[in-house]
MARKE-212028 format. One record per residue: residue number from 0; residue in three letters; x, y, z of N, C-alpha, C in turn. Coordinates in nm, 4 decimals. Layout:
<sites>
+------+-------+----------+----------+----------+----------+----------+----------+----------+----------+----------+
| miti | lumnu |      n.u |      n.v |      n.w |     ca.u |     ca.v |     ca.w |      c.u |      c.v |      c.w |
+------+-------+----------+----------+----------+----------+----------+----------+----------+----------+----------+
|  NUM |   ala |        X |        Y |        Z |        X |        Y |        Z |        X |        Y |        Z |
...
+------+-------+----------+----------+----------+----------+----------+----------+----------+----------+----------+
</sites>
This chain:
<sites>
+------+-------+----------+----------+----------+----------+----------+----------+----------+----------+----------+
| miti | lumnu |      n.u |      n.v |      n.w |     ca.u |     ca.v |     ca.w |      c.u |      c.v |      c.w |
+------+-------+----------+----------+----------+----------+----------+----------+----------+----------+----------+
|    0 |   unk |  -0.4675 |   2.6507 |  -2.8384 |  -0.4545 |   2.5066 |  -2.8369 |  -0.5662 |   2.4490 |  -2.7502 |
|    1 |   unk |  -0.6359 |   2.3484 |  -2.7998 |  -0.7462 |   2.2847 |  -2.7283 |  -0.6926 |   2.1977 |  -2.6154 |
|    2 |   unk |  -0.7710 |   2.1886 |  -2.5086 |  -0.7360 |   2.1014 |  -2.3973 |  -0.7407 |   1.9564 |  -2.4432 |
|    3 |   unk |  -0.6401 |   1.8763 |  -2.4075 |  -0.6442 |   1.7347 |  -2.4459 |  -0.7559 |   1.6625 |  -2.3706 |
|    4 |   unk |  -0.8165 |   1.5671 |  -2.4352 |  -0.9197 |   1.4860 |  -2.3723 |  -0.8517 |   1.3822 |  -2.2840 |
|    5 |   unk |  -0.8991 |   1.3743 |  -2.1592 |  -0.8410 |   1.2773 |  -2.0664 |  -0.8753 |   1.1359 |  -2.1101 |
|    6 |   unk |  -0.7744 |   1.0519 |  -2.1190 |  -0.7973 |   0.9115 |  -2.1535 |  -0.8196 |   0.8276 |  -2.0289 |
|    7 |   unk |  -0.7553 |   0.8643 |  -1.9204 |  -0.7656 |   0.7874 |  -1.7967 |  -0.8551 |   0.8593 |  -1.6977 |
|    8 |   unk |  -0.9391 |   0.7840 |  -1.6300 |  -1.0241 |   0.8435 |  -1.5281 |  -0.9768 |   0.8071 |  -1.3877 |
|    9 |   unk |  -0.8840 |   0.7121 |  -1.3786 |  -0.8357 |   0.6681 |  -1.2486 |  -0.6949 |   0.6124 |  -1.2644 |
|   10 |   unk |  -0.6111 |   0.6388 |  -1.1671 |  -0.4746 |   0.5887 |  -1.1694 |  -0.4422 |   0.5354 |  -1.0317 |
|   11 |   unk |  -0.3805 |   0.4163 |  -1.0240 |  -0.3422 |   0.3615 |  -0.8947 |  -0.2170 |   0.2789 |  -0.9105 |
|   12 |   unk |  -0.1406 |   0.2660 |  -0.8061 |  -0.0174 |   0.1875 |  -0.8143 |  -0.0463 |   0.0378 |  -0.8093 |
|   13 |   unk |   0.0386 |  -0.0385 |  -0.8761 |   0.0370 |  -0.1843 |  -0.8675 |   0.1770 |  -0.2269 |  -0.8250 |
|   14 |   unk |   0.1811 |  -0.3067 |  -0.7207 |   0.3095 |  -0.3591 |  -0.6754 |   0.3133 |  -0.5091 |  -0.7003 |
|   15 |   unk |   0.4321 |  -0.5649 |  -0.7028 |   0.4514 |  -0.7082 |  -0.7189 |   0.4962 |  -0.7650 |  -0.5853 |
|   16 |   unk |   0.4293 |  -0.8720 |  -0.5420 |   0.4595 |  -0.9308 |  -0.4116 |   0.5119 |  -1.0725 |  -0.4280 |
|   17 |   unk |   0.6248 |  -1.1008 |  -0.3662 |   0.6783 |  -1.2366 |  -0.3665 |   0.5868 |  -1.3285 |  -0.2856 |
|   18 |   unk |   0.5198 |  -1.2730 |  -0.1838 |   0.4262 |  -1.3487 |  -0.0995 |   0.2967 |  -1.2684 |  -0.0939 |
|   19 |   unk |   0.2030 |  -1.2999 |  -0.1835 |   0.0780 |  -1.2247 |  -0.1926 |  -0.0031 |  -1.2349 |  -0.0636 |
|   20 |   unk |  -0.0001 |  -1.3497 |   0.0019 |  -0.0745 |  -1.3639 |   0.1277 |  -0.0195 |  -1.2701 |   0.2348 |
|   21 |   unk |   0.1125 |  -1.2582 |   0.2446 |   0.1722 |  -1.1662 |   0.3420 |   0.1377 |  -1.0214 |   0.3069 |
|   22 |   unk |   0.1402 |  -0.9892 |   0.1777 |   0.1034 |  -0.8537 |   0.1361 |  -0.0421 |  -0.8237 |   0.1731 |
|   23 |   unk |  -0.1313 |  -0.9206 |   0.1553 |  -0.2722 |  -0.9001 |   0.1922 |  -0.2889 |  -0.8853 |   0.3431 |
|   24 |   unk |  -0.2133 |  -0.9618 |   0.4205 |  -0.2202 |  -0.9451 |   0.5666 |  -0.1810 |  -0.8026 |   0.6050 |
|   25 |   unk |  -0.0838 |  -0.7455 |   0.5351 |  -0.0380 |  -0.6099 |   0.5632 |  -0.1404 |  -0.5060 |   0.5159 |
|   26 |   unk |  -0.1733 |  -0.5082 |   0.3872 |  -0.2578 |  -0.4030 |   0.3293 |  -0.4055 |  -0.4167 |   0.3640 |
|   27 |   unk |  -0.4552 |  -0.5398 |   0.3737 |  -0.5954 |  -0.5598 |   0.4100 |  -0.6107 |  -0.5700 |   0.5614 |
|   28 |   unk |  -0.5350 |  -0.6600 |   0.6214 |  -0.5496 |  -0.6865 |   0.7636 |  -0.5052 |  -0.5736 |   0.8543 |
|   29 |   unk |  -0.3917 |  -0.5109 |   0.8233 |  -0.3386 |  -0.4063 |   0.9109 |  -0.3809 |  -0.2655 |   0.8702 |
|   30 |   unk |  -0.3774 |  -0.2349 |   0.7402 |  -0.4106 |  -0.0988 |   0.6963 |  -0.5580 |  -0.0824 |   0.6620 |
|   31 |   unk |  -0.6337 |  -0.1911 |   0.6573 |  -0.7785 |  -0.1808 |   0.6414 |  -0.8297 |  -0.1710 |   0.4992 |
|   32 |   unk |  -0.7501 |  -0.2099 |   0.4008 |  -0.7990 |  -0.2113 |   0.2630 |  -0.9098 |  -0.3139 |   0.2461 |
|   33 |   unk |  -0.9981 |  -0.2891 |   0.1501 |  -1.1096 |  -0.3800 |   0.1218 |  -1.0877 |  -0.4400 |  -0.0161 |
|   34 |   unk |  -1.0840 |  -0.5732 |  -0.0229 |  -1.0637 |  -0.6396 |  -0.1513 |  -1.1833 |  -0.6097 |  -0.2409 |
|   35 |   unk |  -1.1548 |  -0.5502 |  -0.3578 |  -1.2587 |  -0.5172 |  -0.4565 |  -1.2600 |  -0.6145 |  -0.5717 |
|   36 |   unk |  -1.1445 |  -0.6688 |  -0.6048 |  -1.1321 |  -0.7550 |  -0.7208 |  -1.0244 |  -0.8576 |  -0.6929 |
|   37 |   unk |  -1.0482 |  -0.9789 |  -0.7377 |  -0.9522 |  -1.0869 |  -0.7183 |  -0.9517 |  -1.1720 |  -0.8441 |
|   38 |   unk |  -0.8306 |  -1.2041 |  -0.8954 |  -0.8209 |  -1.2891 |  -1.0131 |  -0.7198 |  -1.3986 |  -0.9873 |
|   39 |   unk |  -0.7555 |  -1.5239 |  -1.0114 |  -0.8910 |  -1.5678 |  -1.0414 |  -0.9790 |  -1.5607 |  -0.9174 |
|   40 |   unk |  -1.1092 |  -1.5746 |  -0.9363 |  -1.2039 |  -1.5619 |  -0.8254 |  -1.1862 |  -1.6721 |  -0.7224 |
|   41 |   unk |  -1.1446 |  -1.7907 |  -0.7648 |  -1.1224 |  -1.9017 |  -0.6724 |  -0.9806 |  -1.9541 |  -0.6916 |
|   42 |   unk |  -0.9327 |  -2.0259 |  -0.5926 |  -0.7966 |  -2.0783 |  -0.5989 |  -0.6958 |  -1.9725 |  -0.5578 |
|   43 |   unk |  -0.5695 |  -1.9983 |  -0.5914 |  -0.4623 |  -1.9064 |  -0.5556 |  -0.4708 |  -1.7790 |  -0.6389 |
|   44 |   unk |  -0.4759 |  -1.6651 |  -0.5726 |  -0.4877 |  -1.5358 |  -0.6420 |  -0.3574 |  -1.5015 |  -0.7135 |
|   45 |   unk |  -0.3707 |  -1.4447 |  -0.8322 |  -0.2570 |  -1.3919 |  -0.9065 |  -0.2537 |  -1.2397 |  -0.8964 |
|   46 |   unk |  -0.3717 |  -1.1802 |  -0.8708 |  -0.3840 |  -1.0343 |  -0.8637 |  -0.5013 |  -0.9994 |  -0.7737 |
|   47 |   unk |  -0.4814 |  -0.8969 |  -0.6915 |  -0.5867 |  -0.8474 |  -0.6034 |  -0.5858 |  -0.6957 |  -0.6082 |
|   48 |   unk |  -0.7047 |  -0.6361 |  -0.6122 |  -0.7191 |  -0.4912 |  -0.6051 |  -0.7869 |  -0.4570 |  -0.4736 |
|   49 |   unk |  -0.7263 |  -0.3652 |  -0.3977 |  -0.7789 |  -0.3221 |  -0.2682 |  -0.8258 |  -0.1779 |  -0.2764 |
|   50 |   unk |  -0.9353 |  -0.1464 |  -0.2094 |  -0.9896 |  -0.0106 |  -0.2020 |  -0.9572 |   0.0471 |  -0.0652 |
|   51 |   unk |  -0.9055 |   0.1710 |  -0.0649 |  -0.8779 |   0.2480 |   0.0567 |  -0.9500 |   0.3802 |   0.0410 |
|   52 |   unk |  -1.0733 |   0.3935 |   0.0862 |  -1.1489 |   0.5169 |   0.0662 |  -1.1643 |   0.5434 |  -0.0821 |
|   53 |   unk |  -1.1108 |   0.6565 |  -0.1299 |  -1.1177 |   0.6919 |  -0.2713 |  -1.0014 |   0.6368 |  -0.3527 |
|   54 |   unk |  -0.9047 |   0.5746 |  -0.2879 |  -0.7876 |   0.5242 |  -0.3590 |  -0.7885 |   0.3726 |  -0.3672 |
|   55 |   unk |  -0.7002 |   0.3204 |  -0.4510 |  -0.6878 |   0.1757 |  -0.4576 |  -0.5444 |   0.1349 |  -0.4883 |
|   56 |   unk |  -0.5158 |   0.0095 |  -0.4572 |  -0.3845 |  -0.0482 |  -0.4778 |  -0.4026 |  -0.1846 |  -0.5409 |
|   57 |   unk |  -0.3275 |  -0.2114 |  -0.6464 |  -0.3249 |  -0.3439 |  -0.7060 |  -0.2001 |  -0.4174 |  -0.6607 |
|   58 |   unk |  -0.2146 |  -0.5469 |  -0.6337 |  -0.1009 |  -0.6297 |  -0.5936 |  -0.1008 |  -0.7542 |  -0.6804 |
|   59 |   unk |   0.0085 |  -0.7734 |  -0.7545 |   0.0231 |  -0.8921 |  -0.8378 |   0.1235 |  -0.9880 |  -0.7774 |
|   60 |   unk |   0.0976 |  -1.1164 |  -0.7926 |   0.1891 |  -1.2188 |  -0.7406 |   0.3118 |  -1.2279 |  -0.8313 |
|   61 |   unk |   0.4287 |  -1.2259 |  -0.7711 |   0.5538 |  -1.2454 |  -0.8449 |   0.5705 |  -1.3944 |  -0.8705 |
|   62 |   unk |   0.5832 |  -1.4321 |  -0.9944 |   0.5985 |  -1.5726 |  -1.0311 |   0.7403 |  -1.6201 |  -1.0001 |
|   63 |   unk |   0.7555 |  -1.7480 |  -0.9714 |   0.8864 |  -1.8077 |  -0.9441 |   0.9797 |  -1.7793 |  -1.0602 |
|   64 |   unk |   1.0988 |  -1.7309 |  -1.0305 |   1.1985 |  -1.7015 |  -1.1317 |   1.1802 |  -1.5672 |  -1.1995 |
|   65 |   unk |   1.0680 |  -1.4998 |  -1.1738 |   1.0417 |  -1.3687 |  -1.2342 |   1.1237 |  -1.2624 |  -1.1619 |
|   66 |   unk |   1.1800 |  -1.1710 |  -1.2364 |   1.2565 |  -1.0606 |  -1.1787 |   1.1606 |  -0.9668 |  -1.1067 |
|   67 |   unk |   1.1880 |  -0.9295 |  -0.9806 |   1.0994 |  -0.8376 |  -0.9096 |   1.0853 |  -0.7048 |  -0.9843 |
|   68 |   unk |   0.9673 |  -0.6469 |  -0.9758 |   0.9412 |  -0.5192 |  -1.0422 |   1.0179 |  -0.4054 |  -0.9754 |
|   69 |   unk |   1.0616 |  -0.4255 |  -0.8526 |   1.1359 |  -0.3227 |  -0.7810 |   1.0508 |  -0.2559 |  -0.6758 |
|   70 |   unk |   1.1141 |  -0.2103 |  -0.5700 |   1.0399 |  -0.1463 |  -0.4620 |   0.9785 |  -0.0136 |  -0.5068 |
|   71 |   unk |   0.8669 |   0.0177 |  -0.4463 |   0.8004 |   0.1451 |  -0.4692 |   0.7795 |   0.2123 |  -0.3345 |
|   72 |   unk |   0.7456 |   0.3384 |  -0.3376 |   0.7073 |   0.4097 |  -0.2170 |   0.5601 |   0.4443 |  -0.2290 |
|   73 |   unk |   0.4856 |   0.4161 |  -0.1243 |   0.3429 |   0.4445 |  -0.1220 |   0.3122 |   0.5403 |  -0.0083 |
|   74 |   unk |   0.2144 |   0.6272 |  -0.0320 |   0.1690 |   0.7206 |   0.0707 |   0.0332 |   0.6743 |   0.1167 |
|   75 |   unk |   0.0159 |   0.6543 |   0.2475 |  -0.1098 |   0.6090 |   0.3044 |  -0.1546 |   0.7092 |   0.4101 |
|   76 |   unk |  -0.2749 |   0.7655 |   0.3917 |  -0.3315 |   0.8525 |   0.4953 |  -0.4075 |   0.7692 |   0.5964 |
|   77 |   unk |  -0.3894 |   0.8000 |   0.7248 |  -0.4602 |   0.7343 |   0.8348 |  -0.5184 |   0.8430 |   0.9248 |
|   78 |   unk |  -0.6113 |   0.8046 |   1.0126 |  -0.6722 |   0.9020 |   1.1033 |  -0.5709 |   0.9532 |   1.2058 |
|   79 |   unk |  -0.4837 |   0.8649 |   1.2532 |  -0.3866 |   0.9004 |   1.3576 |  -0.2569 |   0.8253 |   1.3300 |
|   80 |   unk |  -0.1539 |   0.8972 |   1.2928 |  -0.0258 |   0.8369 |   1.2546 |   0.0324 |   0.7530 |   1.3688 |
|   81 |   unk |   0.0350 |   0.8072 |   1.4890 |   0.0957 |   0.7352 |   1.6019 |   0.0190 |   0.6076 |   1.6334 |
|   82 |   unk |  -0.1139 |   0.6132 |   1.6319 |  -0.1943 |   0.4941 |   1.6596 |  -0.1755 |   0.3890 |   1.5516 |
|   83 |   unk |  -0.1702 |   0.4316 |   1.4271 |  -0.1486 |   0.3376 |   1.3164 |  -0.0116 |   0.2726 |   1.3288 |
|   84 |   unk |   0.0893 |   0.3530 |   1.3610 |   0.2242 |   0.2986 |   1.3743 |   0.2291 |   0.1977 |   1.4886 |
|   85 |   unk |   0.1622 |   0.2261 |   1.5991 |   0.1601 |   0.1323 |   1.7118 |   0.0998 |  -0.0019 |   1.6689 |
|   86 |   unk |  -0.0062 |   0.0021 |   1.5903 |  -0.0681 |  -0.1213 |   1.5415 |   0.0279 |  -0.1979 |   1.4499 |
|   87 |   unk |   0.0954 |  -0.1269 |   1.3623 |   0.1900 |  -0.1907 |   1.2702 |   0.3073 |  -0.2514 |   1.3457 |
|   88 |   unk |   0.3616 |  -0.1775 |   1.4418 |   0.4731 |  -0.2266 |   1.5222 |   0.4309 |  -0.3512 |   1.5996 |
|   89 |   unk |   0.3083 |  -0.3489 |   1.6519 |   0.2562 |  -0.4647 |   1.7249 |   0.2475 |  -0.5900 |   1.6394 |
|   90 |   unk |   0.2371 |  -0.5704 |   1.5080 |   0.2320 |  -0.6832 |   1.4148 |   0.3700 |  -0.7189 |   1.3599 |
|   91 |   unk |   0.4745 |  -0.6534 |   1.4113 |   0.6101 |  -0.6864 |   1.3699 |   0.6596 |  -0.6147 |   1.2461 |
|   92 |   unk |   0.5902 |  -0.5080 |   1.2049 |   0.6314 |  -0.4336 |   1.0856 |   0.7565 |  -0.3517 |   1.1170 |
|   93 |   unk |   0.8517 |  -0.3509 |   1.0247 |   0.9766 |  -0.2755 |   1.0416 |   0.9508 |  -0.1261 |   1.0254 |
|   94 |   unk |   0.9967 |  -0.0471 |   1.1214 |   0.9827 |   0.0984 |   1.1173 |   1.1136 |   0.1578 |   1.0673 |
|   95 |   unk |   1.1046 |   0.2398 |   0.9636 |   1.2228 |   0.3075 |   0.9098 |   1.2366 |   0.4487 |   0.9657 |
|   96 |   unk |   1.1239 |   0.5117 |   1.0007 |   1.1271 |   0.6463 |   1.0592 |   1.0055 |   0.6638 |   1.1497 |
|   97 |   unk |   1.0304 |   0.7101 |   1.2703 |   0.9232 |   0.7368 |   1.3664 |   0.8399 |   0.8567 |   1.3197 |
|   98 |   unk |   0.7174 |   0.8711 |   1.3730 |   0.6328 |   0.9841 |   1.3317 |   0.7001 |   1.1183 |   1.3597 |
|   99 |   unk |   0.6955 |   1.2044 |   1.2609 |   0.7464 |   1.3408 |   1.2749 |   0.6499 |   1.4341 |   1.2046 |
|  100 |   unk |   0.6318 |   1.5528 |   1.2625 |   0.5495 |   1.6537 |   1.1962 |   0.6312 |   1.7141 |   1.0835 |
|  101 |   unk |   0.5738 |   1.7113 |   0.9646 |   0.6404 |   1.7623 |   0.8459 |   0.6218 |   1.9134 |   0.8352 |
|  102 |   unk |   0.7049 |   1.9808 |   0.7586 |   0.6940 |   2.1268 |   0.7453 |   0.5560 |   2.1738 |   0.6990 |
|  103 |   unk |   0.4826 |   2.0891 |   0.6273 |   0.3495 |   2.1270 |   0.5784 |   0.2391 |   2.0912 |   0.6778 |
|  104 |   unk |   0.2762 |   2.0361 |   0.7964 |   0.1812 |   2.0145 |   0.9039 |   0.1330 |   1.8721 |   0.9243 |
|  105 |   unk |   0.1597 |   1.7826 |   0.8323 |   0.1154 |   1.6447 |   0.8491 |   0.2188 |   1.5666 |   0.9288 |
|  106 |   unk |   0.1706 |   1.4680 |   1.0065 |   0.2619 |   1.3781 |   1.0767 |   0.2831 |   1.2566 |   0.9895 |
|  107 |   unk |   0.4085 |   1.2112 |   0.9802 |   0.4408 |   1.1015 |   0.8910 |   0.5437 |   1.0092 |   0.9550 |
|  108 |   unk |   0.5227 |   0.8792 |   0.9366 |   0.6190 |   0.7763 |   0.9745 |   0.6457 |   0.6930 |   0.8495 |
|  109 |   unk |   0.7545 |   0.6184 |   0.8503 |   0.7865 |   0.5335 |   0.7360 |   0.8066 |   0.3911 |   0.7863 |
|  110 |   unk |   0.7389 |   0.2970 |   0.7195 |   0.7531 |   0.1551 |   0.7513 |   0.7883 |   0.0802 |   0.6226 |
|  111 |   unk |   0.8206 |  -0.0473 |   0.6387 |   0.8521 |  -0.1316 |   0.5236 |   0.7483 |  -0.2434 |   0.5174 |
|  112 |   unk |   0.6904 |  -0.2660 |   0.3981 |   0.5939 |  -0.3750 |   0.3829 |   0.6680 |  -0.5077 |   0.3677 |
|  113 |   unk |   0.5968 |  -0.6212 |   0.3594 |   0.6642 |  -0.7517 |   0.3545 |   0.7579 |  -0.7714 |   0.2360 |
|  114 |   unk |   0.7434 |  -0.6925 |   0.1288 |   0.8312 |  -0.7078 |   0.0133 |   0.9387 |  -0.6004 |   0.0047 |
|  115 |   unk |   0.9547 |  -0.5208 |   0.1109 |   1.0607 |  -0.4207 |   0.1143 |   1.0221 |  -0.2838 |   0.0614 |
|  116 |   unk |   0.8971 |  -0.2658 |   0.0230 |   0.8521 |  -0.1340 |  -0.0242 |   0.8369 |  -0.0393 |   0.0938 |
|  117 |   unk |   0.8750 |   0.0860 |   0.0722 |   0.8576 |   0.1880 |   0.1755 |   0.7126 |   0.2356 |   0.1726 |
|  118 |   unk |   0.6515 |   0.2439 |   0.2924 |   0.5144 |   0.2931 |   0.3041 |   0.5173 |   0.4109 |   0.4000 |
|  119 |   unk |   0.4789 |   0.5285 |   0.3478 |   0.4727 |   0.6490 |   0.4289 |   0.3322 |   0.6554 |   0.4881 |
|  120 |   unk |   0.3256 |   0.6473 |   0.6200 |   0.1985 |   0.6467 |   0.6932 |   0.1818 |   0.7855 |   0.7525 |
|  121 |   unk |   0.0763 |   0.8559 |   0.7119 |   0.0617 |   0.9956 |   0.7528 |  -0.0814 |   1.0297 |   0.7910 |
|  122 |   unk |  -0.0922 |   1.1314 |   0.8784 |  -0.2238 |   1.1886 |   0.9032 |  -0.2178 |   1.3366 |   0.8672 |
|  123 |   unk |  -0.3328 |   1.3999 |   0.8658 |  -0.3383 |   1.5393 |   0.8215 |  -0.2939 |   1.6390 |   0.9283 |
|  124 |   unk |  -0.2509 |   1.5890 |   1.0436 |  -0.1945 |   1.6764 |   1.1463 |  -0.2931 |   1.7490 |   1.2314 |
+------+-------+----------+----------+----------+----------+----------+----------+----------+----------+----------+
</sites>
């Protein structure tokens, strides 16, 4: 059997935010994402794509009356889990789990973003 030809060259999560500005303050301002794409280019954004090293995250604005897409869990690598968590806590981010070394050697903490999504903040240990 022949190997299937890959149709996708990149895959990234897209979340829906009830408050896109708050989501950007979290993902861009606190976690250091870089806005790569914004639609529309001017005025109130409906969608923003952020770059984190080799990864990216899309965030779409939840329209009034629209049913939320539902919470997701995201994994974010940082240089130092404890330092990152301290910065997030300083900004009032809710912590669900303090940093712990995982059986595979990485340190991981869990926080909640402004829309209730779980974000696993980890370093390589």
